[in-house]
C-alpha positions as a LaTeX table, in Angstrom:
\begin{tabular}{lrrr}
\hline
Residue & $x$ (\AA) & $y$ (\AA) & $z$ (\AA) \\
\hline
Unk1 & $-21.92$ & 11.32 & $-13.96$ \\
Unk2 & $-20.02$ & 13.89 & $-12.05$ \\
Unk3 & $-16.56$ & 13.09 & $-10.28$ \\
Unk4 & $-18.28$ & 13.18 & $-6.86$ \\
Unk5 & $-20.52$ & 10.23 & $-7.82$ \\
Unk6 & $-17.71$ & 7.61 & $-8.07$ \\
Unk7 & $-18.00$ & 3.95 & $-6.72$ \\
Unk8 & $-14.70$ & 2.75 & $-5.07$ \\
Unk9 & $-13.42$ & $-0.68$ & $-4.19$ \\
Unk10 & $-10.76$ & $-1.34$ & $-1.40$ \\
Unk11 & $-8.23$ & $-3.79$ & $-1.48$ \\
Unk12 & $-5.59$ & $-4.89$ & 1.21 \\
Unk13 & $-2.01$ & $-5.08$ & 0.46 \\
Unk14 & 1.66 & $-5.61$ & 2.05 \\
Unk15 & 4.48 & $-3.45$ & 1.23 \\
Unk16 & 8.02 & $-4.25$ & 2.30 \\
Unk17 & 11.28 & $-2.55$ & 2.02 \\
Unk18 & 14.77 & $-2.98$ & 3.61 \\
Unk19 & 15.33 & 0.75 & 3.74 \\
Unk20 & 12.27 & 2.27 & 5.65 \\
Unk21 & 8.53 & 2.21 & 6.37 \\
Unk22 & 7.96 & 5.15 & 4.02 \\
Unk23 & 9.84 & 2.95 & 1.01 \\
Unk24 & 7.57 & $-0.03$ & 1.93 \\
Unk25 & 4.58 & 2.17 & 1.28 \\
Unk26 & 5.88 & 3.47 & $-1.98$ \\
Unk27 & 6.84 & 0.12 & $-3.16$ \\
Unk28 & 3.58 & $-1.56$ & $-2.27$ \\
Unk29 & 1.68 & 1.20 & $-4.08$ \\
Unk30 & 3.92 & 1.48 & $-7.18$ \\
Unk31 & 3.68 & $-2.50$ & $-7.66$ \\
Unk32 & $-0.13$ & $-2.26$ & $-7.04$ \\
Unk33 & $-0.59$ & 0.46 & $-9.79$ \\
Unk34 & 0.91 & $-1.95$ & $-12.41$ \\
Unk35 & $-2.22$ & $-4.18$ & $-12.19$ \\
Unk36 & $-4.79$ & $-1.99$ & $-10.65$ \\
Unk37 & $-6.02$ & 1.04 & $-12.36$ \\
Unk38 & $-7.26$ & 4.33 & $-10.79$ \\
Unk39 & $-5.92$ & 4.19 & $-7.55$ \\
Unk40 & $-7.23$ & 7.02 & $-5.44$ \\
Unk41 & $-6.22$ & 6.76 & $-1.57$ \\
Unk42 & $-4.59$ & 4.36 & 0.88 \\
Unk43 & $-4.63$ & 3.86 & 4.58 \\
Unk44 & $-1.81$ & 2.24 & 6.55 \\
Unk45 & $-3.57$ & $-0.43$ & 8.83 \\
Unk46 & $-0.31$ & $-1.97$ & 10.47 \\
Unk47 & 3.49 & $-1.72$ & 10.42 \\
Unk48 & 5.76 & $-4.49$ & 11.30 \\
Unk49 & 9.11 & $-5.82$ & 10.56 \\
Unk50 & 11.61 & $-8.62$ & 10.37 \\
Unk51 & 14.63 & $-8.63$ & 12.74 \\
Unk52 & 17.81 & $-10.28$ & 11.91 \\
Unk53 & 20.75 & $-10.44$ & 14.28 \\
Unk54 & 19.00 & $-7.78$ & 16.47 \\
Unk55 & 18.81 & $-5.26$ & 13.41 \\
Unk56 & 15.96 & $-4.41$ & 11.27 \\
Unk57 & 16.07 & $-6.57$ & 8.23 \\
Unk58 & 13.01 & $-5.22$ & 6.41 \\
Unk59 & 9.91 & $-3.28$ & 7.05 \\
Unk60 & 6.39 & $-4.35$ & 6.27 \\
Unk61 & 3.56 & $-1.96$ & 5.99 \\
Unk62 & $-0.17$ & $-3.28$ & 5.77 \\
Unk63 & $-2.58$ & $-0.77$ & 3.78 \\
Unk64 & $-6.14$ & $-0.67$ & 2.45 \\
Unk65 & $-6.07$ & 0.80 & $-1.00$ \\
Unk66 & $-9.01$ & 2.49 & $-2.58$ \\
Unk67 & $-9.61$ & 2.60 & $-6.39$ \\
Unk68 & $-12.40$ & 3.86 & $-8.76$ \\
Unk69 & $-14.62$ & 1.22 & $-10.23$ \\
Unk70 & $-15.04$ & 1.99 & $-13.88$ \\
\hline
\end{tabular}
């Protein structure tokens, strides 16, 4: 089987961070990579956050993540 003949599965995750949207993405993917093998790509599907006292308390990023099926 060549590398172009892969089959992929897609899951949805939400990463969060108190620092930034980019950090929420990195945190979500890092945590997912601890339990899911062969991550290949991600797509940001939504961004949102939590507000406390008129300020951003944390960011949340919804993502679809694709990985190769063994």
